[in-house]
C-alpha positions as CSV (number, residue, x, y, z in Angstrom):
1,M,-29.2,34.9,-115.7
2,S,-32.2,37.2,-115.4
3,H,-35.1,36.1,-113.1
4,H,-37.5,38.1,-115.2
5,D,-36.9,36.1,-118.4
6,T,-39.4,33.5,-119.6
7,I,-37.7,30.1,-119.4
8,V,-38.5,26.8,-121.0
9,A,-37.1,23.2,-120.6
10,V,-38.0,19.6,-121.3
11,S,-38.9,18.5,-117.8
12,S,-39.4,14.7,-118.4
13,P,-36.5,12.3,-118.2
14,P,-34.4,11.7,-121.3
15,G,-35.3,8.9,-123.7
16,R,-38.5,7.7,-125.4
17,A,-41.7,7.4,-123.4
18,A,-45.4,7.5,-123.9
19,R,-45.5,11.1,-122.7
20,G,-43.0,14.0,-122.6
21,L,-43.3,17.2,-120.7
22,I,-42.2,20.8,-121.6
23,R,-42.5,23.4,-118.9
24,I,-42.6,27.2,-119.5
25,S,-42.5,29.9,-116.8
26,G,-42.3,33.7,-116.9
27,G,-44.1,36.9,-117.8
28,D,-44.4,36.0,-121.5
29,T,-45.9,32.5,-120.9
30,L,-49.4,33.5,-122.1
31,S,-48.2,35.3,-125.2
32,I,-46.1,32.4,-126.2
33,L,-49.0,30.0,-125.7
34,A,-51.2,32.2,-127.9
35,Q,-48.7,31.8,-130.7
36,L,-48.4,28.0,-130.1
37,S,-52.1,27.1,-130.0
38,E,-55.5,28.6,-130.5
39,T,-56.7,27.0,-127.2
40,Q,-57.2,29.7,-124.5
41,P,-55.5,28.5,-121.3
42,S,-57.6,28.3,-118.2
43,D,-56.0,28.6,-114.7
44,R,-55.4,25.3,-113.0
45,R,-57.1,23.2,-115.7
46,V,-55.8,20.7,-118.2
47,L,-57.1,21.2,-121.7
48,T,-56.7,19.4,-125.0
49,C,-55.2,21.4,-127.8
50,R,-53.4,21.2,-131.2
51,L,-50.2,23.1,-131.8
52,L,-50.6,25.5,-134.7
53,H,-47.3,24.7,-136.5
54,D,-48.0,21.0,-137.3
55,R,-51.4,20.3,-135.7
56,L,-49.8,18.1,-133.1
57,P,-52.2,17.0,-130.3
58,A,-51.2,18.0,-126.8
59,L,-52.4,18.6,-123.3
60,L,-52.0,22.1,-121.9
61,A,-52.0,22.9,-118.2
62,F,-51.7,26.5,-117.0
63,F,-51.0,27.9,-113.5
64,A,-51.3,31.6,-113.1
65,G,-48.8,33.3,-110.7
66,P,-48.4,33.6,-107.9
67,R,-50.3,30.4,-107.3
68,S,-47.8,28.2,-109.2
69,Y,-44.7,26.3,-108.4
70,T,-42.4,29.1,-109.5
71,G,-44.6,32.0,-108.2
72,G,-45.0,33.3,-111.8
73,D,-47.2,32.2,-114.7
74,L,-46.3,28.6,-115.5
75,A,-47.5,26.2,-118.3
76,E,-47.0,22.6,-119.1
77,L,-47.3,20.9,-122.5
78,H,-47.8,17.2,-122.4
79,L,-46.7,15.7,-125.7
80,P,-45.8,12.3,-127.2
81,G,-42.5,11.4,-125.6
82,N,-40.3,11.3,-128.7
83,P,-37.0,13.1,-128.0
84,A,-36.7,14.6,-131.5
85,L,-40.3,15.9,-131.3
86,L,-39.7,17.5,-127.8
87,D,-36.5,19.1,-129.0
88,R,-38.3,20.6,-132.0
89,I,-41.1,22.1,-129.9
90,L,-38.6,23.3,-127.4
91,H,-36.8,25.3,-130.2
92,Q,-40.1,26.7,-131.4
93,I,-40.8,28.1,-128.0
94,I,-37.3,29.6,-127.8
95,A,-37.9,31.2,-131.1
96,L,-41.0,32.8,-129.7
97,G,-39.1,34.6,-127.0
98,A,-38.3,32.2,-124.2
99,R,-34.8,31.1,-123.2
100,L,-33.5,27.7,-122.2
101,A,-33.7,27.3,-118.4
102,E,-30.5,26.8,-116.4
103,P,-30.2,23.6,-114.3
104,G,-32.6,23.9,-111.3
105,E,-33.9,27.3,-112.4
106,F,-37.6,26.4,-112.0
107,T,-37.0,25.4,-108.4
108,F,-34.6,28.3,-107.8
109,R,-37.5,30.6,-108.8
110,A,-39.8,28.8,-106.4
111,Y,-37.2,29.5,-103.7
112,L,-36.9,33.2,-104.6
113,A,-40.7,33.4,-104.5
114,G,-40.8,32.0,-101.0
115,K,-42.6,28.9,-102.1
116,L,-40.0,26.7,-100.4
117,D,-36.9,27.0,-98.3
118,L,-33.4,25.9,-99.1
119,T,-33.7,22.5,-97.4
120,Q,-37.0,21.8,-99.3
121,A,-35.1,22.6,-102.6
122,E,-32.4,20.2,-101.6
123,G,-35.2,17.6,-100.9
124,I,-36.4,18.0,-104.5
125,S,-32.9,17.5,-105.8
126,A,-32.5,14.4,-103.5
127,T,-35.8,13.0,-104.7
128,I,-34.6,13.1,-108.3
129,A,-31.3,11.5,-107.4
130,A,-32.7,8.8,-105.1
131,T,-31.8,5.2,-105.9
132,S,-33.5,3.5,-102.9
133,D,-36.6,3.6,-100.8
134,A,-34.5,4.9,-97.9
135,Q,-33.3,7.8,-100.0
136,L,-36.8,8.6,-101.2
137,R,-38.2,8.7,-97.7
138,A,-35.4,10.9,-96.4
139,A,-35.8,13.2,-99.4
140,S,-39.5,13.5,-98.8
141,L,-38.9,14.7,-95.2
142,L,-36.6,17.4,-96.6
143,R,-39.1,18.2,-99.4
144,E,-41.9,18.5,-96.8
145,G,-39.9,21.0,-94.8
146,K,-39.3,18.9,-91.7
147,L,-35.7,20.1,-91.2
148,G,-36.7,23.7,-92.1
149,E,-39.5,23.6,-89.4
150,L,-37.1,22.5,-86.7
151,A,-34.5,25.1,-87.8
152,T,-37.1,27.8,-87.7
153,Q,-38.0,26.8,-84.2
154,F,-34.3,27.0,-83.1
155,V,-34.0,30.4,-84.8
156,D,-37.0,31.6,-82.9
157,E,-35.7,30.4,-79.6
158,V,-32.1,31.7,-80.1
159,G,-33.4,35.0,-81.6
160,T,-35.7,35.6,-78.6
161,S,-32.8,35.1,-76.1
162,L,-30.5,37.2,-78.3
163,A,-33.0,40.1,-78.3
164,L,-33.0,40.0,-74.5
165,V,-29.2,40.0,-74.4
166,E,-28.9,42.9,-76.9
167,A,-31.5,44.9,-75.0
168,G,-28.9,45.1,-72.2
169,I,-26.4,46.6,-74.7
170,D,-28.6,49.1,-76.6
171,F,-31.0,50.2,-74.0
172,T,-29.1,50.4,-70.8
173,D,-30.2,54.0,-70.3
174,Q,-33.9,52.9,-70.2
175,D,-35.1,52.4,-66.6
176,D,-37.9,50.0,-67.7
177,V,-35.5,47.6,-69.6
178,V,-34.4,44.7,-67.4
179,P,-31.8,42.6,-69.4
180,I,-32.0,38.8,-69.0
181,T,-30.0,37.5,-66.1
182,P,-27.0,35.2,-66.6
183,A,-28.8,32.3,-64.9
184,K,-31.9,32.6,-67.1
185,L,-29.8,33.0,-70.3
186,D,-27.8,29.9,-69.4
187,A,-31.0,27.9,-68.8
188,N,-32.4,29.0,-72.2
189,L,-29.2,28.1,-74.1
190,T,-28.9,24.8,-72.2
191,A,-32.4,23.8,-73.4
192,I,-31.6,24.8,-77.0
193,E,-28.3,23.0,-77.0
194,A,-30.1,19.8,-75.6
195,N,-32.6,20.0,-78.4
196,L,-29.8,20.3,-81.0
197,D,-28.1,17.3,-79.4
198,D,-31.3,15.3,-79.6
199,L,-31.8,16.2,-83.3
200,L,-28.3,15.1,-84.2
201,L,-28.6,11.9,-82.1
202,H,-31.8,10.8,-83.8
203,S,-30.7,11.7,-87.3
204,R,-28.3,10.0,-89.6
205,S,-25.9,11.2,-92.3
206,W,-26.9,11.1,-95.9
207,G,-23.8,9.1,-96.6
208,S,-25.3,6.1,-94.7
209,L,-28.2,6.1,-97.2
210,E,-25.8,6.0,-100.1
211,A,-23.9,3.1,-98.6
212,L,-26.5,0.4,-98.2
213,P,-24.9,-2.8,-96.9
214,R,-24.2,-5.1,-99.9
215,I,-25.4,-8.7,-100.0
216,V,-23.9,-10.7,-102.8
217,L,-25.3,-14.0,-104.1
218,V,-22.3,-16.2,-105.0
219,G,-22.4,-19.7,-106.6
220,P,-21.8,-21.7,-109.7
221,P,-24.0,-21.3,-112.8
222,S,-27.6,-22.6,-112.7
223,A,-27.5,-23.0,-108.9
224,G,-30.7,-20.8,-108.5
225,K,-29.1,-17.5,-107.6
226,S,-31.3,-15.4,-109.9
227,T,-34.5,-17.2,-108.9
228,L,-33.6,-16.5,-105.2
229,F,-32.8,-12.9,-106.1
230,N,-36.2,-12.5,-107.6
231,A,-37.9,-14.2,-104.7
232,L,-36.2,-12.0,-102.1
233,L,-37.1,-8.9,-104.0
234,G,-40.7,-10.1,-104.5
235,R,-40.7,-9.3,-108.3
236,E,-39.1,-10.6,-111.5
237,R,-35.9,-8.5,-111.8
238,A,-33.4,-11.1,-113.1
239,V,-33.9,-13.2,-116.2
240,I,-34.2,-16.9,-115.3
241,S,-33.2,-19.8,-117.5
242,E,-31.9,-23.3,-117.2
243,T,-29.1,-22.4,-119.6
244,P,-25.9,-21.8,-117.7
245,G,-24.4,-18.3,-117.9
246,T,-27.8,-16.5,-118.4
247,T,-26.7,-13.8,-115.9
248,R,-24.1,-11.8,-117.7
249,D,-24.2,-8.5,-115.8
250,L,-24.1,-7.5,-112.2
251,L,-27.7,-6.8,-111.0
252,A,-28.1,-4.6,-107.9
253,E,-31.5,-3.8,-106.3
254,P,-32.5,-2.3,-102.9
255,M,-34.4,-4.8,-100.8
256,A,-36.7,-3.8,-97.9
257,M,-37.2,-6.1,-94.9
258,K,-38.7,-5.8,-91.4
259,N,-36.4,-6.3,-88.4
260,Q,-37.4,-7.8,-85.1
261,Q,-38.4,-4.4,-83.8
262,G,-40.9,-4.1,-86.6
263,E,-38.9,-1.4,-88.4
264,M,-38.4,-1.4,-92.1
265,V,-34.8,-1.6,-93.1
266,E,-33.1,-1.7,-96.5
267,V,-30.1,-3.5,-97.9
268,M,-28.6,-3.8,-101.4
269,L,-29.1,-7.2,-103.0
270,I,-26.6,-8.1,-105.7
271,D,-26.8,-11.0,-108.2
272,I,-23.6,-11.8,-110.1
273,A,-22.6,-14.2,-112.9
274,G,-21.9,-17.8,-111.8
275,L,-18.3,-18.4,-110.8
276,D,-16.6,-20.8,-113.2
277,D,-13.5,-21.0,-115.3
278,P,-13.4,-18.2,-118.0
279,R,-13.9,-19.4,-121.5
280,S,-13.9,-16.2,-123.5
281,V,-13.1,-12.5,-123.2
282,L,-16.7,-11.8,-122.2
283,D,-16.5,-14.5,-119.5
284,H,-13.3,-13.0,-118.2
285,Q,-14.9,-9.5,-118.0
286,M,-18.0,-10.7,-116.1
287,Q,-15.8,-12.8,-113.8
288,D,-13.8,-9.7,-113.0
289,A,-17.0,-7.7,-112.2
290,A,-18.2,-10.6,-110.0
291,K,-14.9,-10.6,-108.0
292,I,-15.1,-6.8,-107.5
293,A,-18.6,-7.2,-106.1
294,I,-17.5,-10.0,-103.8
295,A,-14.6,-7.9,-102.5
296,S,-17.0,-5.1,-101.6
297,A,-19.7,-7.3,-100.0
298,D,-20.9,-6.9,-96.4
299,L,-22.5,-10.3,-96.5
300,I,-22.1,-13.2,-98.9
301,L,-24.8,-15.7,-99.6
302,L,-23.1,-18.9,-100.8
303,I,-25.6,-20.6,-103.1
304,A,-25.6,-24.3,-104.2
305,D,-28.1,-27.0,-105.3
306,D,-27.9,-30.8,-105.4
307,A,-26.2,-30.6,-108.8
308,N,-23.9,-27.8,-108.1
309,G,-21.8,-27.6,-105.0
310,F,-20.7,-24.6,-103.0
311,V,-17.9,-22.4,-104.3
312,S,-14.7,-22.9,-102.3
313,N,-14.3,-20.5,-99.3
314,T,-10.7,-20.0,-100.2
315,S,-11.7,-17.8,-103.2
316,L,-13.7,-15.5,-100.9
317,P,-12.6,-12.8,-98.5
318,Q,-12.1,-14.5,-95.1
319,S,-13.3,-11.4,-93.2
320,T,-16.7,-11.2,-94.9
321,P,-19.6,-13.0,-93.1
322,T,-21.2,-15.8,-95.1
323,L,-24.5,-17.7,-95.1
324,R,-24.7,-21.1,-96.8
325,V,-28.0,-21.6,-98.7
326,Q,-29.0,-24.9,-100.4
327,T,-31.7,-24.1,-103.1
328,K,-34.3,-26.0,-105.0
329,A,-35.6,-27.9,-102.0
330,D,-38.9,-28.4,-103.8
331,L,-37.2,-30.6,-106.4
332,R,-36.1,-33.3,-103.9
333,S,-37.9,-36.6,-104.0
334,V,-38.1,-36.6,-100.2
335,A,-39.5,-33.3,-98.9
336,L,-37.6,-31.6,-96.1
337,D,-39.3,-31.2,-92.7
338,E,-40.4,-27.5,-92.3
339,N,-37.9,-27.1,-89.4
340,Q,-35.0,-29.0,-90.9
341,I,-32.1,-26.7,-90.8
342,D,-28.6,-28.1,-90.1
343,E,-25.9,-26.1,-88.3
344,T,-24.2,-24.7,-91.4
345,T,-26.7,-24.7,-94.3
346,L,-30.2,-23.3,-94.8
347,H,-32.3,-25.4,-97.2
348,I,-34.8,-23.2,-99.1
349,S,-37.1,-23.1,-102.1
350,A,-37.4,-19.9,-103.9
351,K,-40.4,-21.4,-105.8
352,T,-42.5,-22.4,-102.8
353,G,-41.1,-19.8,-100.3
354,L,-39.8,-22.5,-98.0
355,H,-37.5,-20.9,-95.3
356,L,-37.3,-17.5,-97.1
357,D,-38.5,-15.7,-94.0
358,R,-35.9,-17.6,-92.0
359,L,-33.2,-16.5,-94.5
360,R,-34.3,-12.8,-94.2
361,Q,-33.9,-13.1,-90.4
362,L,-30.5,-14.6,-90.7
363,I,-29.4,-11.8,-93.1
364,L,-30.5,-9.2,-90.6
365,T,-28.8,-11.0,-87.8
366,K,-25.5,-11.2,-89.7
367,L,-25.6,-7.5,-90.7
368,G,-26.4,-6.3,-87.2
369,E,-27.0,-2.6,-87.1
370,R,-25.7,-2.0,-90.6
371,A,-29.1,-2.3,-92.4
372,V,-30.4,1.2,-93.1
373,S,-33.6,2.2,-91.5
374,I,-36.3,3.6,-93.8
375,S,-38.3,4.9,-90.9
376,A,-40.6,7.7,-92.0
377,D,-39.7,10.0,-89.1
378,M,-35.9,9.9,-89.1
379,L,-34.1,12.8,-90.7
380,A,-31.2,12.2,-93.0
381,L,-28.7,15.1,-92.9
382,Q,-26.6,16.1,-95.8
383,P,-23.1,17.3,-95.0
384,R,-24.1,21.0,-95.1
385,H,-27.0,20.4,-92.7
386,E,-24.9,18.4,-90.2
387,L,-22.1,21.0,-90.3
388,A,-24.5,23.9,-89.7
389,L,-26.1,22.2,-86.7
390,K,-22.7,21.3,-85.2
391,Q,-21.4,24.8,-85.7
392,A,-24.5,26.3,-84.0
393,Q,-24.0,23.8,-81.2
394,H,-20.4,24.9,-80.8
395,D,-21.4,28.6,-80.8
396,L,-24.0,28.1,-78.1
397,A,-21.4,26.1,-76.0
398,T,-19.1,29.1,-76.4
399,A,-21.7,31.5,-75.1
400,R,-22.4,29.1,-72.2
401,A,-18.7,28.9,-71.4
402,L,-18.6,32.7,-71.1
403,L,-21.6,32.5,-68.7
404,S,-20.1,29.7,-66.5
405,H,-18.5,32.0,-63.9
406,Q,-21.3,34.5,-63.7
407,R,-24.5,32.5,-63.3
408,N,-25.2,34.0,-59.9
409,E,-24.4,37.5,-60.9
410,P,-27.3,40.1,-61.4
411,A,-26.1,41.2,-64.8
412,I,-24.2,39.7,-67.8
413,A,-20.6,40.5,-68.2
414,Q,-18.7,40.2,-71.6
415,V,-22.2,40.8,-73.1
416,E,-20.8,41.7,-76.5
417,L,-18.9,38.4,-76.8
418,I,-21.9,36.4,-75.7
419,A,-24.1,38.2,-78.1
420,G,-21.6,37.6,-80.9
421,A,-21.5,33.8,-80.3
422,M,-25.3,33.7,-80.3
423,R,-25.5,35.7,-83.5
424,S,-23.1,33.2,-85.1
425,A,-25.3,30.3,-84.0
426,L,-28.3,32.1,-85.4
427,D,-26.6,32.6,-88.8
428,H,-25.8,28.9,-89.0
429,L,-29.4,27.9,-88.1
430,A,-30.9,30.4,-90.4
431,G,-29.1,28.7,-93.3
432,L,-31.3,25.7,-92.7
433,G,-34.6,27.5,-92.4
434,G,-36.1,30.6,-90.9
435,T,-34.5,34.1,-90.9
436,L,-34.0,36.7,-88.3
437,T,-32.6,40.1,-89.3
438,P,-31.2,42.7,-87.0
439,D,-34.4,44.6,-87.4
440,D,-36.3,41.5,-86.3
441,V,-34.2,41.4,-83.1
442,I,-34.9,45.0,-82.4
443,G,-38.6,44.4,-83.0
444,R,-38.6,41.6,-80.4
445,V,-37.0,44.0,-77.9
446,F,-39.8,46.5,-78.5
447,A,-42.4,43.8,-78.2
448,T,-41.0,42.6,-75.0
449,F,-40.4,45.8,-73.1
450,C,-42.2,49.1,-72.8
451,I,-39.3,51.1,-74.4
452,G,-39.7,54.8,-75.1
453,K,-43.1,55.2,-73.4
């Protein structure tokens, strides 16, 4: 793969849509556009044009390098979103001298051009793959460079201390070089290690976002499960009908709620087919899918109405918490008092909203701390990030252990071992953001001391 090639790809999702997007980037972008359309591109403007080959209308956006996403010339063609049409135009562009881009190559070029760091690139990938609001918020923090900023700060702090340590190795013959004392170095490393501890303490693993607690609605057909599912989500997601067996597939949607601390948290709400005796192969398959969902549930909402009783608890996992919910309270001839809740069953109306807020509160109470926060300021660390931070933490602890018996000494002993541990910590942190080369370390030494005057 040559980074000097002009690359092209369909950048819109697969399938039919009102609009499709083809992206081109590289040194031959302008010449290819000149052969595609008579319209002269204008930097950072969107123009209407017609493609020369078949007079197809399109929108053309052009971004001259280096002020573009990739750092090189970049163009976008907005076309009707027919997959066959997009494929045809794509092959025309390839015939004009571009090559098909490798997966992630546009963002890789942005990384090589210094437009974003590695964690920001991971944020873009995480945004594309996100399936919930929690994942989107966490991905946006990576994409905005939050982790990279923190890592750059750590690199700067460790690098400054390392420069002072290595000054004692490389410039011991200079009278005006006073290496850092063991006590001062220990204090510096202690502060950095405490900040790493705080970052890890107030972050969460990416795996927690991929494992939202699962709340499964369980009940007989036509008991109001899908109506309640839509009401809790706040939108029409499940098809509702009086005909039993309308829900055939398992529906899973992330649901956001506010806890007692005022924080937004997220769970996965799952609507399954009504549990009844199988009558056909299709019923048998959907019943199997329902049972698998129930077995993996973190909380079961047992749903019933006046015409359909509760499913027997003996068919449910005994270790899974349950909430009993009686639906369609608005259809009763005698209206329930607003505060009428018996000890075991919550009476609700998905149509009028009766006791829905109470149900949300009970769901959060049953789940405890398992609901996933979607706080805008909490970092979610992918395994690579968490490992790098913990390895840096270990290396700094190793350096401090070597200092433990010499804090009151005037000069550092075992200085090469201490510097090696600090350099290892620096390498791990630099993989998250910020770089510090050996030349940078020497530069900091010269900036700090009057060497060679």
